[in-house]
C-alpha positions as CSV (number, residue, x, y, z in Angstrom):
1,M,-82.1,62.0,-98.7
2,E,-81.6,65.2,-96.7
3,N,-78.2,66.9,-96.7
4,I,-76.9,66.7,-93.1
5,G,-73.6,68.3,-93.8
6,R,-70.1,67.3,-94.8
7,P,-67.7,65.7,-92.4
8,R,-64.3,67.4,-91.7
9,N,-60.7,66.3,-91.2
10,G,-60.6,62.8,-92.7
11,K,-64.0,61.8,-91.4
12,I,-66.6,59.7,-93.4
13,L,-70.3,59.6,-92.9
14,I,-71.8,56.0,-93.3
15,K,-75.4,54.9,-93.3
16,P,-75.6,51.3,-91.9
17,P,-78.4,49.1,-93.2
18,E,-81.7,49.0,-91.4
19,E,-81.7,46.5,-88.5
20,K,-84.2,43.7,-89.0
21,E,-86.8,43.1,-86.4
22,A,-86.1,40.4,-83.8
23,S,-88.0,37.2,-84.3
24,K,-90.9,36.9,-81.9
25,E,-91.2,33.1,-82.3
26,K,-90.9,30.9,-79.3
27,G,-87.6,29.0,-79.1
28,V,-85.8,31.1,-81.6
29,L,-82.4,32.5,-80.5
30,Y,-81.9,36.1,-81.7
31,I,-78.3,37.3,-81.9
32,P,-78.1,41.1,-82.1
33,E,-76.2,42.7,-85.0
34,E,-73.6,44.2,-82.6
35,S,-72.8,40.7,-81.1
36,R,-71.9,39.0,-84.3
37,L,-68.2,38.5,-85.2
38,T,-68.4,40.0,-88.7
39,P,-67.4,43.7,-89.2
40,N,-70.1,46.3,-89.7
41,R,-70.9,47.6,-93.1
42,G,-72.6,50.7,-94.5
43,V,-72.9,53.0,-97.5
44,V,-70.8,56.1,-97.8
45,I,-73.1,59.2,-97.6
46,S,-70.4,62.0,-97.6
47,F,-66.8,62.6,-96.6
48,G,-64.3,65.4,-95.9
49,K,-62.4,67.2,-98.7
50,D,-59.1,65.6,-97.9
51,I,-60.4,62.0,-98.8
52,T,-59.9,61.2,-102.4
53,D,-60.2,57.5,-102.8
54,L,-63.9,57.0,-101.8
55,K,-67.1,57.7,-103.7
56,V,-70.6,58.4,-102.4
57,G,-72.6,55.2,-102.6
58,E,-69.7,52.8,-102.1
59,T,-70.1,50.1,-99.5
60,V,-67.5,49.9,-96.8
61,L,-66.7,47.5,-93.9
62,Y,-65.5,48.8,-90.6
63,G,-64.7,47.4,-87.2
64,K,-67.3,46.7,-84.5
65,T,-65.9,49.4,-82.1
66,S,-65.2,52.0,-84.7
67,G,-66.9,55.3,-85.3
68,T,-69.4,57.5,-83.5
69,P,-73.1,56.7,-83.9
70,L,-75.3,59.6,-84.9
71,E,-79.1,60.0,-85.2
72,V,-80.5,62.8,-87.3
73,N,-84.3,63.0,-87.8
74,N,-84.7,59.3,-86.7
75,V,-82.1,58.2,-89.3
76,Y,-79.0,56.4,-88.0
77,Y,-75.5,57.1,-89.3
78,V,-72.0,56.4,-88.2
79,L,-69.1,58.9,-88.4
80,L,-65.8,57.2,-89.0
81,R,-62.2,58.1,-89.3
82,E,-60.6,57.1,-92.6
83,D,-58.3,54.7,-90.7
84,D,-61.4,52.8,-89.4
85,I,-62.3,51.6,-93.0
86,L,-61.2,48.0,-93.4
87,L,-62.5,47.3,-96.9
88,V,-64.2,49.2,-99.8
89,K,-66.5,47.2,-102.1
């Protein structure tokens, strides 16, 4: 994985899982990931110096409207505030 930098000031860089392709079958209802009621999840890629209770590679859950989406070299990430993290697995 390429090093895209370290977030600052209590920010956390998350890599969400790859979105699955929508089904092309006739009569199948596809519900986009962003429309589901469950929180988003992702893997911690990096974080600012002032965050001490997270580790790279941990999975976190965060709210649907939390964070700033980023795209670097066709790879999608989310930049979150520490307060946006709901659960660490």
